[in-house]
C-alpha positions in Angstrom: 121.2 23.2 157.3 119.4 27.0 159.1 123.3 28.0 158.0 122.8 27.8 154.2 119.1 29.0 154.1 120.7 32.1 156.4 123.3 31.8 153.3 120.5 32.0 150.5 118.4 34.8 151.8 121.3 37.2 152.6 122.4 36.2 149.1 118.7 36.6 147.9 119.1 40.3 149.4 122.2 41.6 148.2 121.3 40.4 144.1 118.0 42.3 144.8 119.6 45.5 146.9 121.9 45.1 143.3 119.3 44.7 140.8 117.9 48.0 142.2 121.1 49.7 142.8 121.2 49.0 139.1 118.2 50.4 137.8 118.8 53.7 139.9 122.5 53.9 138.5 120.2 53.4 134.8 120.6 57.4 132.7 117.6 58.2 131.2 118.4 59.5 127.1 116.9 63.2 126.8 116.8 64.5 123.2 115.8 68.2 123.8 112.5 68.4 122.9 112.0 65.1 125.2 113.8 67.2 128.2 111.4 70.3 127.2 108.4 67.4 127.5 109.4 66.6 130.8 109.8 70.2 132.1 106.5 71.1 130.9 105.0 68.1 133.0 107.4 68.3 135.8 108.9 72.2 136.1 107.3 73.2 139.2 106.3 77.3 138.2 105.0 75.0 135.0 102.7 72.9 137.8 101.6 75.5 139.8 100.6 77.6 136.6 98.8 74.7 135.7 97.1 74.9 139.1 96.2 78.2 138.9 94.4 77.9 134.8 92.0 75.0 137.1 91.4 77.5 139.9 90.1 79.5 137.2 87.9 77.3 135.9 86.0 76.5 139.4 85.9 80.1 139.5 83.4 79.7 136.2 81.4 77.3 137.9 81.6 79.1 141.3 80.1 82.1 139.1 77.2 79.6 136.9 76.1 78.3 140.6 74.9 81.9 141.4 72.4 81.5 138.8 70.6 78.0 139.9 68.1 78.0 142.7 69.6 78.2 146.3 68.0 76.1 148.9 68.1 76.4 152.8 66.8 74.3 154.9 66.5 76.2 159.0 65.4 74.8 162.1 65.3 76.2 165.7 64.1 75.3 169.4 63.9 78.0 172.2 63.4 78.3 175.6 62.0 81.8 177.1 63.1 81.5 180.4 61.4 84.8 180.2 58.8 85.3 178.2 58.6 88.9 176.0 55.1 91.0 178.1 53.7 93.8 176.2 52.2 96.9 178.3 47.8 96.2 178.0 45.0 98.3 178.7 43.0 96.1 180.8 39.7 98.2 180.8 39.8 97.3 177.3 38.7 93.9 178.5 36.6 94.3 181.7 34.7 97.8 182.0 34.7 97.7 185.4 38.3 98.2 185.4 39.2 102.0 185.7 40.2 103.2 182.0 44.1 103.2 181.5 45.0 100.5 184.2 47.7 98.7 182.5 49.2 95.4 182.8 51.8 93.4 181.9 50.7 90.3 179.9 52.7 88.0 177.3 51.7 85.9 174.7 55.0 83.9 174.9 54.7 80.7 176.1 58.4 79.1 177.6 59.1 76.7 174.4 58.8 77.4 170.8 60.3 76.1 167.7 60.4 76.3 163.8 61.6 74.6 160.6 61.1 75.7 157.4 62.3 76.0 153.5 63.5 78.8 151.7 64.6 78.5 147.8 65.5 81.6 146.5 65.7 81.5 142.4 67.2 84.4 140.4 65.0 85.7 137.6 66.7 88.9 136.3 70.1 89.7 137.5 72.7 91.8 135.2 75.1 91.7 136.9 75.2 87.4 136.9 75.6 87.6 133.3 78.3 90.5 133.4 80.0 88.1 136.3 79.7 84.8 133.9 81.6 86.2 131.4 84.1 88.1 133.0 84.8 84.6 134.8 85.2 82.8 131.1 87.6 86.0 130.7 89.7 85.5 133.6 89.7 81.3 132.5 91.5 82.2 129.3 94.0 84.9 131.1 95.1 82.2 133.2 95.2 79.7 129.9 97.8 82.1 128.7 99.2 82.8 132.1 100.1 78.9 131.8 101.5 79.0 127.8 103.5 82.5 129.1 105.3 80.5 131.8 105.5 77.5 129.5 107.8 79.7 127.0 110.1 80.7 129.8 110.4 76.5 131.0 111.1 75.8 126.9 113.7 79.5 126.9 115.2 78.5 130.5 115.8 74.3 128.9 116.7 75.3 126.0 119.8 77.0 127.1 120.7 74.6 130.0 120.7 71.9 127.2 122.6 73.8 125.2 124.9 74.7 127.9 125.2 70.9 128.8 126.6 70.3 125.1 128.9 73.2 124.4 130.3 71.9 127.7 130.8 68.4 126.9 132.6 69.6 123.9 134.6 71.5 126.3 135.5 68.9 128.7 136.1 66.5 125.4 138.5 69.2 124.1 140.6 69.4 126.9 141.2 66.0 127.5 142.4 66.0 123.9 144.6 69.3 124.6 145.6 67.6 127.7 147.3 64.4 126.4 148.4 65.9 123.8 150.4 68.1 126.2 151.6 65.4 128.3 152.8 63.8 125.7 154.7 66.3 124.7 156.1 67.3 127.9 157.3 63.4 128.3 159.3 63.8 125.4 160.4 67.0 126.1 161.6 65.2 129.2 163.2 62.8 127.4 165.4 65.3 125.2 166.2 67.2 127.9 168.1 63.8 129.5 169.3 63.1 126.1 170.9 66.8 126.3 168.8 68.3 123.4 167.2 70.5 125.0 167.5 72.8 127.8 165.9 72.6 131.6 163.6 75.9 130.6 161.9 73.8 127.7 160.5 71.5 130.2 159.6 73.9 133.0 158.1 76.1 130.0 155.3 72.7 129.4 155.3 71.8 133.0 153.5 75.7 133.7 151.2 74.9 131.0 150.8 71.0 131.6 149.6 72.4 135.5 147.2 75.3 133.8 145.9 72.9 132.2 145.3 70.3 134.3 143.3 73.0 136.7 141.8 73.8 134.1 140.3 69.6 133.3 139.7 69.5 137.0 137.3 72.4 137.0 135.2 72.0 133.9 134.8 68.2 135.2 133.3 69.6 138.0 131.7 72.2 136.0 129.9 69.5 133.9 128.1 68.4 136.3 126.9 71.7 137.6 125.3 72.3 133.9 123.6 68.9 134.2 122.0 69.7 137.5 121.0 73.1 135.9 119.1 71.3 133.5 117.4 68.9 135.5 116.6 71.6 138.0 115.0 73.6 135.0 113.2 70.1 134.1 111.9 69.5 137.3 113.6 66.3 138.2 115.5 65.0 141.0 119.0 66.4 140.9 120.0 62.8 142.5 119.1 61.6 139.2 121.5 60.5 136.3 120.4 61.5 132.2 122.2 61.7 128.8 121.4 63.8 126.0 121.2 62.5 122.5 121.2 65.5 120.7 124.7 67.2 119.4 125.8 70.1 118.4 126.4 69.9 114.9 123.0 68.6 114.4 121.7 72.5 115.3 120.3 74.8 112.9 120.0 78.3 113.1 117.2 79.0 110.9 114.5 81.2 112.1 111.1 82.0 110.7 111.3 85.4 109.3 109.5 88.4 110.1 107.4 88.5 106.9 104.6 85.9 108.8 105.2 87.9 112.5 102.0 89.0 113.8 101.8 90.9 117.2 99.3 88.0 118.0 101.7 85.4 117.8 103.4 87.2 121.3 102.0 85.7 124.5 102.4 89.0 126.3 100.4 90.7 123.5 97.5 88.1 124.0 97.2 88.8 127.6 97.3 92.2 127.1 93.9 92.3 124.8 92.5 89.7 127.4 92.7 92.5 130.3 91.0 95.1 128.0 88.9 92.8 127.9 88.8 92.4 131.3 88.0 95.9 131.7 85.4 96.2 129.3 83.5 93.7 131.4 84.3 95.6 134.6 82.2 98.9 133.0 79.2 97.1 131.7 79.1 95.4 134.9 79.1 98.3 136.6 76.6 100.0 134.0 74.2 96.9 134.1 73.8 97.9 138.3 71.5 100.6 137.5 68.7 97.4 136.1 66.9 96.2 139.2 67.1 92.8 139.8 64.2 90.3 140.5 64.5 87.0 142.6 61.7 84.4 143.3 61.2 83.2 146.5 59.7 80.3 148.1 59.0 79.3 152.1 57.6 76.6 153.9 57.6 75.6 156.9 56.2 74.5 160.7 56.2 76.6 163.9 54.8 75.5 167.6 54.8 77.3 170.9 54.1 74.9 174.1 54.4 75.5 177.6 55.4 72.6 178.5 58.7 70.7 177.1 56.9 67.0 176.6 54.8 68.5 174.4 57.4 68.8 171.8 56.6 66.0 169.7 52.9 65.9 169.3 52.3 66.8 166.0 49.0 68.2 166.4 50.7 71.4 167.7 53.0 71.9 164.8 51.5 74.3 162.2 52.4 74.7 159.0 52.7 78.0 157.0 54.4 78.8 153.4 54.4 81.8 150.9 55.8 82.2 147.2 56.7 85.5 146.1 59.1 87.9 144.2 61.7 90.4 145.3 62.3 93.4 143.2 65.3 95.6 144.0 65.1 98.9 141.9 68.8 100.8 142.7 67.8 105.0 143.1 70.7 106.5 144.5 74.2 105.2 145.4 75.9 108.6 146.0 77.5 108.3 142.3 79.4 105.0 143.7 78.8 103.1 140.3 79.2 106.4 137.7 82.7 107.0 140.0 83.9 102.7 139.5 82.9 103.4 135.2 85.0 106.2 134.9 87.8 104.8 137.0 87.5 101.4 134.0 87.6 104.2 131.4 90.8 105.4 132.8 92.1 102.2 133.3 90.7 101.0 129.5 92.3 104.0 128.2 95.8 103.1 130.0 95.6 99.3 128.2 94.9 100.9 124.8 98.7 102.9 125.8 100.1 99.9 127.1 99.4 98.3 123.5 101.3 100.6 121.6 104.2 101.1 124.6 103.6 96.5 123.9 104.5 97.0 120.1 107.2 99.1 120.5 109.1 96.8 122.8 108.8 94.2 120.7 109.6 95.4 117.4 113.0 96.8 119.5 113.3 93.3 120.6 113.4 91.5 117.6 115.1 94.0 116.1 118.0 93.3 118.5 117.6 89.7 118.6 118.2 89.6 115.2 121.8 91.7 115.7 122.5 89.5 117.9 122.0 86.4 115.7 123.8 87.8 112.8 126.5 88.8 114.8 126.5 85.4 117.0 126.7 83.8 113.5 129.3 85.9 112.3 131.6 85.7 115.2 131.0 82.0 115.4 132.2 81.4 111.8 135.1 83.7 112.3 136.3 81.7 115.9 135.7 78.5 114.2 138.4 80.2 111.4 140.7 81.2 114.0 140.4 77.9 115.8 141.6 76.0 112.6 144.2 78.4 111.4 145.9 77.8 115.7 145.6 74.2 115.0 146.9 74.5 111.9 150.0 76.8 113.2 150.3 75.1 116.7 151.4 71.3 114.5 153.6 73.1 112.4 155.3 74.4 115.4 155.8 71.5 117.1 156.7 69.5 113.9 159.7 72.3 113.5 160.1 72.3 117.0 160.6 68.1 117.0 162.8 68.8 113.9 165.6 71.6 115.5 164.5 74.1 113.7 161.8 75.7 116.1 161.8 76.5 119.5 159.7 75.5 122.9 158.9 79.1 123.4 157.3 78.9 120.3 155.2 75.5 120.8 154.0 76.9 124.9 152.5 80.2 122.7 151.3 78.3 119.6 149.4 76.1 122.5 148.3 78.7 124.3 147.2 80.4 121.3 145.3 77.3 120.1 143.5 76.6 123.7 142.2 80.2 123.4 141.0 79.9 120.3 139.3 77.0 121.3 137.5 79.0 124.2 136.6 81.7 121.6 134.8 79.4 119.7 132.7 77.6 122.0 132.1 80.7 123.8 130.8 82.1 120.3 128.9 79.3 119.5 127.1 79.1 122.9 126.5 83.0 122.4 124.4 81.9 119.3 122.6 79.0 120.3 121.8 81.5 123.1 120.8 83.9 120.0 118.8 81.6 118.8 116.1 81.1 121.0 115.8 84.5 122.2 115.0 85.6 118.9 112.3 82.6 118.8 111.0 83.6 122.2 110.8 87.3 119.9 109.1 85.8 117.0 107.1 83.6 119.5 107.3 81.2 118.0 109.5 79.3 120.7 106.8 77.3 121.4 103.3 76.4 120.3 
């Protein structure tokens, strides 16, 4: 009976492990958009940029808290093992004592203590209001930095996704080529054994067969690396399994024209605008520091002195005190410190102004280069597709002629090599076109919005 129970438990454990293993081995399907959405939530750089945005939000709250009442409670007790003394002319109190006779007298008892509440409220401080504006502007800059990071993530994921699609197509084509060449090699061996072809014909095909086998194995390993790169860009564990749902033939190469383009569409331009706003706020902050500051103060507490520690908690020995008032701080002269800071800020503002012109020129150049690269890549892709179709046609005709005995084996080998080279050229051109499309979208600022 115990043996049956143990077998039953073992069976349940193995069944559960099998279910867990199947769940872990399940591949999750992703389109390009789904990969991007996943990456924006799980990519480590995107997550850190989001944290930076949250940090900027807390800085706004920190600055705002400076304008709210600041309240503190202070308490302390002291044992004056050596009370402070003062020299007094005791003849003042006793005319019989010669004038000028001094004696060390203390007015401090052995024990003293105090407890008080201090409340301070800002009424006017120009730096506080400018600082609050600066904190909100910095929050805006952090948000734009987050967007910039997201754009970089979208670019990396898109390129990695297209790389997987192209490599998969190449692998499929290599498998077809290998099967075709393997069949041709088998047929040629049979013809050699029948005496219809020479040994060198078999050897030529064997060389092609061996090279293609190595290329096929390398591509199979490469496809795993391309998947790993995509998962890394997505922020997904490398050990996980995914499959892609998009097809290369579904990709569209149309990109919005420059007619709708505005420099503000580029996040780098918007970041520069925010940096200029921060510099102007810095100038404003240094200027308002010439204005007096005003604070309201409230203080209330109790203190006591006693010669015996046993009298600490006698309520009638604790005497209350309190005051309320205003404190005004009027800056007069700081050695031209604020003036120097303002001059520095103005130079920084001019520097940023020059950066706008430089950035605009860079964007114009980047768009122009991306458009040329896109046009050239599409033209090359079309040409390589035509070359691949022609190479396939030549290979098929050459093989038929060889099988009918009116063509040479060398022509077949050369046609096969040309066909495989044209395939490689086409898929390289296709990937270049896909990359050019992503870079042109980024140049126009439309890759991610």
